[in-house]
N, C-alpha and C positions, 0 to 999 in steps of 0.2 A: 531721765532721758538725758543722754550726754550732750547732744547737740544744741539744747536749749529750747526745744519745743516742748512745751508743758501746757496744761490746761489753762493756766492764766494768759499764757501767749495767744492761744486759740481764742480765749474769750475776748481779749483786746481786739484781735483781728475782726471777729464777729461784731463787735461794737463798731469798728471803723467802717465796716460794710453794711451796717444796720441790719444784720440778721440775727434772729433769736434762735439760740441753741440751748437745748436742755443740758443737764449734766452728762447724760450718756452720749449725747452728740459731740459735746466737748471732748470727752475721753476718745471717741472714735476718731475724730479730725486730729487730735494729737498724734495718735498712732500713725495716721495716713501721712501727716506731714514729716513725722520722724523717719518714716520709711523713705519718703522722697529725698530727704536730706541724706539719708544713708546711700542712697543710689548716687547722688552727686559725690559723696566721699569716695566711692568706689570709682567713679570716673576720674577723680583728681589723682587717684593712684596709678593710672594708666600712663606708661612711658611714652611720651611725645617728643622725646629728643630727636631732632632732625626732620620732624614732620612739620612742613610748611602750613601755616594757617589758611583757611579757606572760608569763603563767606557762602559758598552754595557748592553743593556736590555735583552738580553739572556745571560745566564751564559756560559762562555766558559771554556774548559778544554783543556788540552795538548793532542793532537792526535798523537803525535810522538811515534813510536815504539822503544823498546829498541835497542840500538846499539850493535850488537853482531857480533863479527868476524866469518866470514864464509870462506869456502874455495874459493880462487879466481877463476875467470873464466879462461878457458884455452885460451891461446894466439891465437892459431890457430882459435878458434871459434870467438874470439872478432874481429880479423883481416880479417875474411872471406869475408865480403862485403865492406871492405874498398876499395875506387877507387885507391889509391896508398899507398903502404906500403914499408918499408926498413927495412930488418931484421924482428925484432919483434916489430916495432913501426909504427904508423901511420906517413905517410909522407905528408908534405905540403910545398909549395913553401916558401922561406924566405919573411918575411914582414917587410919592413923597415919603 
């Protein structure tokens, strides 16, 4: 296997992942890994001269609104449905 994916490599990966594979599975996964690496090798051969790198195929834009200060909510309205409150604050039991 020219790109370095052999049964011993798969055995090592399986040990790191704590996966038990028998000899037949090791051979099968070695073939699968080899095919994946061959696909990457084919991608490496594509001429990308003059192609600008992109991070997403769909152009993205910032969708956040402008952060403008506004009048705060009334304390009574905010605490109206609170299960427990103490003065003008939410109340929760202490957590250690």
